[in-house]
N, C-alpha and C positions, 0 to 999 in steps of 0.2 A: 504494500500500500504506500504509494508515493504521492505526496501532496505538495503543490507549489502555490505560494502566495506571491503575486507580482507587486512590485513597488508602486506606490501611489502617493500623491500629495493633495491634501484637502485644505482649503482656505478656512479661516476663522473670522470672528468678529474683530480681531486686531489685525491691522494692516501689516502684512509681512510675516505674521505668525502662522506657520503651517504645521498641520498634523500629518506625519508621514507614516505610511505603512511600509515596513521594511520587507525586502524580498526574503522569503523563507522557503526552505525545502525540507520536508518532513518525510522520513521513512521509518521503518521498524526500529531503527537504532535511536531515533530522536530527531532533533531539528537543528538546522544550520540557518542562522540569520545573518544577513549582510547589514552591519551597522552603517557602513558607508562604502559606496562604489562610485567612482568618478563618472563612469558611463551612465549609470542609473540617475545620478544627480543631473547630468547634462540632459538626459531624456525628459526629466521632469521640469526642465527650465531652471535648474539651480546650479548653473555652471560656475558661479562664484564660490561655491562651497569647496571645502577641502583644504589641503595643506594646513591641517590643524596644528596649532602651536603648542597646545597642552591638552591632555586628556586626564580627567580625574574620575575616581570611583569612590562614592561614599557608601559605607555600611551603616544603615539607619534602622533603629529598632521600631517596631510597630507603635504607631501613635505619635512618634517624634515628628516635628515640623521644622523645615529649613526654608528660609527666605523671608521676604521678597527682595531680591537683589537685582539691580539693573546696571551692571558694569558696562563700560564702553567696549563691548565685544559681542560678536555673534556666537550663539551657543547651539549645539545640537545635543538634546538631552533624551534619555531613555532609561529604562530599567533593564539590567542584565538578569536579575533574579528578584522575585517578590512582586509587589505591586505598590502603586502610589497614586494619590490624587495630585496631579500637577495643577498649578494655578499660575496665571500670568496676568500682569496689569501693565497697560501701556502708559509709561511715564514720560514719553518723548514730548518735549515742547513743540507745538506746531503740528503734531500728528493729527490726522483727521479722526483717529480712534482713541485719542488721549482719554484715559480714565476707563476704557473698556476692560472688562475682566473676562477671561476665558478659563474654564477648567476642563480637564481631560483625564480620564483614567489611563494610567500608564502601566502597561504590562509588557513583557518581552515581545518584541515585534512591532511596537508602536513607539515612534519617536516624535519629538517636536523641535522644529527649527525656530529659535528665539532670536529676533533681530536685536541689534544693539539698542539699548535704552528701554527695552521691555523687561519688567521685573519678573523673575523666575522664582518659584517656590514650590514645595511639595510636602505632603504628609505621607509617610510610609503606612500602608494599610494592611499589608499581609502579615500573618503571624510570623514571628521570628525577625529575621533581618531582610531588608530590601537593599539591593545594590543598585544605586542610581549613578548613571554614567553621564559625565559632562565632557563634551568636546568644545574647545575654545579656539577661535581664530587668532587670539592674542594670548600671550602669557599673562596670567593674573599677577598683579603686583600690589603690595600694600599701598593704600592711598590712591589707587588708580581712579580715573574719572568714572563717575556713575552716581546713581541714587539708590535709595532703598526706601521701602515703606513698610508699615506694620502689617504682618500677615493676619493680625487679629482686628484690624480696622473694621468696625461694624458697617461703615459706609460702603466698603468694597463688597460685602455680602458673600465672601468666599465660604462655601458650604463644607468646611473641614468635617470629614465623616466621623472622626474620633474626637470627643471633647478634649480641649487643651487646658491644662491647669497652668496659668501664668507663673505660679510659684515653683513649678517642677522643671529644673534645668535639664532633666533627661527628656523633656518634651519640647522645650523652646529655649533658645539662648537669650541671655540678657541683651546682647546686641540686637537681636531681632525684636525683642520687647521694646527696646528704646528707640526703634526706628519711628520716624514721623508718620502721621496719618496722611492719606492722600490729600485731604483738605489743607493740611499744613504745607505740603509740598507746593500746592497751587498758590498759596499765599506768598511763598518765597520766590516764585517764578516772576 
């Protein structure tokens, strides 16, 4: 029994944020997924992707939340194992979709292309550990240009599936708690 899933790119409510279905080939032994293939990206109209400068993998326990960070870099994100609810907020000044929020369940085989200036965050939802993969087109540096906003900002309405205790550092970092609300970011702009 061999199954093939062909790559696909779907648009979202945020300009430039794409949900990608990765090519997958499954047989009796399991599944091979292509995280990135230049010819597939070209065929989907994503010729500028690739030549990743840094790739990170986080191991995140169920219920933990990371984000919302919008560094000045393009990201390709997915999960290698487990599952997560991904969330994105357009923080780009002048963007026609500024303030738009998109959520997407991330499982192996689904990836999201995150444009520079769009905040990225996720909550691990699978039991045990979720491995979240980030591909960056620039190397991350302390103090690099970008913004962040609070993942718990009620005005964003992100439907985190597992309740978050703001006092629990195993669920959310102090840095993420201290991030400004979207309204505060708008006032600063």
